LOSENU-388575 format. One record per residue (C-alpha): x, y, z; residue number from 0; residue in one letter. Coordinates in nm, 2 decimals. Layout:
BEGIN
@x = X | y = Y | z = Z | seq = NUM | type = A $
...
//
This chain:
BEGIN
@x = 0.61 | y = -2.62 | z = 1.31 | seq = 0 | type = M $
@x = 0.44 | y = -2.59 | z = 0.98 | seq = 1 | type = A $
@x = 0.63 | y = -2.51 | z = 0.64 | seq = 2 | type = K $
@x = 0.61 | y = -2.12 | z = 0.61 | seq = 3 | type = Q $
@x = 0.52 | y = -1.96 | z = 0.27 | seq = 4 | type = P $
@x = 0.83 | y = -1.83 | z = 0.05 | seq = 5 | type = V $
@x = 0.79 | y = -1.50 | z = -0.16 | seq = 6 | type = I $
@x = 1.00 | y = -1.44 | z = -0.44 | seq = 7 | type = L $
@x = 1.07 | y = -1.05 | z = -0.49 | seq = 8 | type = L $
@x = 1.15 | y = -0.92 | z = -0.86 | seq = 9 | type = V $
@x = 1.17 | y = -0.57 | z = -0.91 | seq = 10 | type = S $
@x = 1.23 | y = -0.43 | z = -1.27 | seq = 11 | type = T $
@x = 1.32 | y = -0.12 | z = -1.45 | seq = 12 | type = K $
@x = 1.20 | y = -0.04 | z = -1.80 | seq = 13 | type = C $
@x = 1.34 | y = 0.19 | z = -2.04 | seq = 14 | type = Q $
@x = 1.13 | y = 0.48 | z = -2.18 | seq = 15 | type = P $
@x = 0.87 | y = 0.38 | z = -2.44 | seq = 16 | type = G $
@x = 0.92 | y = 0.00 | z = -2.36 | seq = 17 | type = M $
@x = 0.65 | y = 0.01 | z = -2.13 | seq = 18 | type = E $
@x = 0.35 | y = -0.14 | z = -2.31 | seq = 19 | type = E $
@x = 0.55 | y = -0.42 | z = -2.46 | seq = 20 | type = K $
@x = 0.70 | y = -0.50 | z = -2.16 | seq = 21 | type = F $
@x = 0.39 | y = -0.52 | z = -1.95 | seq = 22 | type = N $
@x = 0.20 | y = -0.72 | z = -2.23 | seq = 23 | type = R $
@x = 0.47 | y = -0.96 | z = -2.26 | seq = 24 | type = W $
@x = 0.49 | y = -1.00 | z = -1.88 | seq = 25 | type = Y $
@x = 0.12 | y = -1.05 | z = -1.83 | seq = 26 | type = N $
@x = 0.07 | y = -1.26 | z = -2.13 | seq = 27 | type = Q $
@x = 0.38 | y = -1.47 | z = -2.18 | seq = 28 | type = V $
@x = 0.62 | y = -1.46 | z = -1.88 | seq = 29 | type = H $
@x = 0.39 | y = -1.52 | z = -1.59 | seq = 30 | type = V $
@x = 0.17 | y = -1.82 | z = -1.75 | seq = 31 | type = P $
@x = 0.50 | y = -1.97 | z = -1.84 | seq = 32 | type = M $
@x = 0.61 | y = -1.96 | z = -1.47 | seq = 33 | type = L $
@x = 0.25 | y = -2.09 | z = -1.36 | seq = 34 | type = F $
@x = 0.32 | y = -2.43 | z = -1.54 | seq = 35 | type = Q $
@x = 0.50 | y = -2.52 | z = -1.22 | seq = 36 | type = L $
@x = 0.24 | y = -2.62 | z = -0.94 | seq = 37 | type = K $
@x = 0.45 | y = -2.51 | z = -0.65 | seq = 38 | type = G $
@x = 0.39 | y = -2.13 | z = -0.74 | seq = 39 | type = M $
@x = 0.06 | y = -2.02 | z = -0.58 | seq = 40 | type = K $
@x = 0.03 | y = -1.67 | z = -0.68 | seq = 41 | type = E $
@x = 0.18 | y = -1.40 | z = -0.86 | seq = 42 | type = A $
@x = 0.12 | y = -1.03 | z = -0.82 | seq = 43 | type = T $
@x = 0.24 | y = -0.72 | z = -0.99 | seq = 44 | type = R $
@x = 0.26 | y = -0.36 | z = -0.87 | seq = 45 | type = Y $
@x = 0.36 | y = -0.02 | z = -1.04 | seq = 46 | type = K $
@x = 0.50 | y = 0.27 | z = -0.84 | seq = 47 | type = I $
@x = 0.25 | y = 0.52 | z = -0.76 | seq = 48 | type = M $
@x = 0.48 | y = 0.80 | z = -0.80 | seq = 49 | type = A $
@x = 0.83 | y = 0.87 | z = -0.95 | seq = 50 | type = D $
@x = 1.05 | y = 0.81 | z = -0.66 | seq = 51 | type = A $
@x = 1.41 | y = 0.88 | z = -0.71 | seq = 52 | type = A $
@x = 1.61 | y = 0.51 | z = -0.69 | seq = 53 | type = G $
@x = 1.30 | y = 0.30 | z = -0.69 | seq = 54 | type = C $
@x = 1.22 | y = 0.04 | z = -0.94 | seq = 55 | type = P $
@x = 0.90 | y = 0.10 | z = -1.16 | seq = 56 | type = Q $
@x = 0.76 | y = -0.25 | z = -1.13 | seq = 57 | type = Y $
@x = 0.75 | y = -0.52 | z = -0.85 | seq = 58 | type = L $
@x = 0.63 | y = -0.89 | z = -0.90 | seq = 59 | type = A $
@x = 0.57 | y = -1.10 | z = -0.58 | seq = 60 | type = I $
@x = 0.58 | y = -1.45 | z = -0.64 | seq = 61 | type = Y $
@x = 0.43 | y = -1.66 | z = -0.35 | seq = 62 | type = K $
@x = 0.53 | y = -2.04 | z = -0.30 | seq = 63 | type = F $
@x = 0.37 | y = -2.30 | z = -0.07 | seq = 64 | type = E $
@x = 0.70 | y = -2.32 | z = 0.10 | seq = 65 | type = N $
@x = 1.07 | y = -2.34 | z = 0.06 | seq = 66 | type = E $
@x = 1.08 | y = -2.67 | z = -0.07 | seq = 67 | type = E $
@x = 0.85 | y = -2.56 | z = -0.38 | seq = 68 | type = A $
@x = 1.06 | y = -2.24 | z = -0.42 | seq = 69 | type = Y $
@x = 1.37 | y = -2.46 | z = -0.46 | seq = 70 | type = K $
@x = 1.20 | y = -2.69 | z = -0.67 | seq = 71 | type = E $
@x = 1.11 | y = -2.39 | z = -0.86 | seq = 72 | type = F $
@x = 1.44 | y = -2.25 | z = -0.91 | seq = 73 | type = E $
@x = 1.57 | y = -2.57 | z = -1.04 | seq = 74 | type = A $
@x = 1.27 | y = -2.65 | z = -1.28 | seq = 75 | type = S $
@x = 1.26 | y = -2.69 | z = -1.66 | seq = 76 | type = P $
@x = 0.97 | y = -2.44 | z = -1.67 | seq = 77 | type = E $
@x = 1.19 | y = -2.15 | z = -1.50 | seq = 78 | type = L $
@x = 1.48 | y = -2.25 | z = -1.76 | seq = 79 | type = A $
@x = 1.25 | y = -2.24 | z = -2.04 | seq = 80 | type = A $
@x = 1.10 | y = -1.90 | z = -1.93 | seq = 81 | type = A $
@x = 1.47 | y = -1.76 | z = -1.87 | seq = 82 | type = R $
@x = 1.55 | y = -1.86 | z = -2.25 | seq = 83 | type = K $
@x = 1.25 | y = -1.73 | z = -2.39 | seq = 84 | type = E $
@x = 1.29 | y = -1.40 | z = -2.20 | seq = 85 | type = M $
@x = 1.65 | y = -1.38 | z = -2.36 | seq = 86 | type = K $
@x = 1.53 | y = -1.42 | z = -2.70 | seq = 87 | type = E $
@x = 1.22 | y = -1.19 | z = -2.67 | seq = 88 | type = T $
@x = 1.45 | y = -0.93 | z = -2.51 | seq = 89 | type = W $
@x = 1.78 | y = -0.97 | z = -2.69 | seq = 90 | type = K $
@x = 1.79 | y = -0.61 | z = -2.76 | seq = 91 | type = D $
@x = 1.73 | y = -0.51 | z = -2.40 | seq = 92 | type = G $
@x = 1.44 | y = -0.27 | z = -2.28 | seq = 93 | type = G $
@x = 1.44 | y = -0.34 | z = -1.92 | seq = 94 | type = W $
@x = 1.65 | y = -0.51 | z = -1.65 | seq = 95 | type = E $
@x = 1.59 | y = -0.69 | z = -1.30 | seq = 96 | type = I $
@x = 1.70 | y = -0.45 | z = -1.01 | seq = 97 | type = T $
@x = 1.64 | y = -0.70 | z = -0.71 | seq = 98 | type = L $
@x = 1.55 | y = -1.07 | z = -0.73 | seq = 99 | type = R $
@x = 1.54 | y = -1.22 | z = -0.38 | seq = 100 | type = A $
@x = 1.34 | y = -1.51 | z = -0.18 | seq = 101 | type = P $
@x = 1.20 | y = -1.43 | z = 0.15 | seq = 102 | type = Y $
@x = 1.07 | y = -1.66 | z = 0.40 | seq = 103 | type = E $
@x = 0.79 | y = -1.58 | z = 0.62 | seq = 104 | type = M $
@x = 0.82 | y = -1.45 | z = 0.99 | seq = 105 | type = I $
@x = 0.48 | y = -1.38 | z = 1.09 | seq = 106 | type = K $
@x = 0.16 | y = -1.26 | z = 0.93 | seq = 107 | type = S $
@x = -0.13 | y = -1.06 | z = 1.05 | seq = 108 | type = W $
@x = -0.46 | y = -1.04 | z = 0.91 | seq = 109 | type = R $
@x = -0.74 | y = -0.79 | z = 1.00 | seq = 110 | type = K $
@x = -1.07 | y = -0.96 | z = 1.04 | seq = 111 | type = I $
@x = -1.37 | y = -0.74 | z = 0.96 | seq = 112 | type = A $
@x = -1.66 | y = -0.78 | z = 1.25 | seq = 113 | type = I $
@x = -1.99 | y = -0.65 | z = 1.15 | seq = 114 | type = Q $
@x = -2.19 | y = -0.54 | z = 1.44 | seq = 115 | type = V $
@x = -2.57 | y = -0.51 | z = 1.45 | seq = 116 | type = E $
@x = -2.78 | y = -0.25 | z = 1.64 | seq = 117 | type = P $
@x = -3.00 | y = -0.39 | z = 1.91 | seq = 118 | type = P $
@x = -3.29 | y = -0.60 | z = 1.77 | seq = 119 | type = G $
@x = -3.10 | y = -0.75 | z = 1.49 | seq = 120 | type = G $
@x = -3.13 | y = -0.44 | z = 1.30 | seq = 121 | type = G $
@x = -3.50 | y = -0.43 | z = 1.29 | seq = 122 | type = K $
@x = -3.72 | y = -0.15 | z = 1.40 | seq = 123 | type = E $
@x = -3.90 | y = -0.21 | z = 1.69 | seq = 124 | type = E $
@x = -4.27 | y = -0.14 | z = 1.67 | seq = 125 | type = P $
@x = -4.38 | y = 0.19 | z = 1.84 | seq = 126 | type = Q $
@x = -4.68 | y = 0.20 | z = 2.08 | seq = 127 | type = E $
@x = -4.90 | y = 0.51 | z = 2.02 | seq = 128 | type = S $
//
């Protein structure tokens, strides 16, 4: 069986008035530091669409090639450096992590678009007169 990808979900809650600073830091400093480790393939951030009681404002999904790459990330000096920088930058607070958990893939589905051409390959047939 092939090694399955692993994702790390991190949800965060930001204090009012700190969102611009938090997003700038997360996008321009934090994620680039984490990408220094080659095993992380992708990072995607989301913001909740509506105020939903009890739900965090932000969700980040980090994708790893497999469990081995994820474990290497957790033990890496790159993650340690990112955590140290985070504590220094945000020593006065401003946001909090509300969830941080790795998930292994069970199964994945993907919809494939199929283009159907009309009879004749999309060309109009000449009409007889």
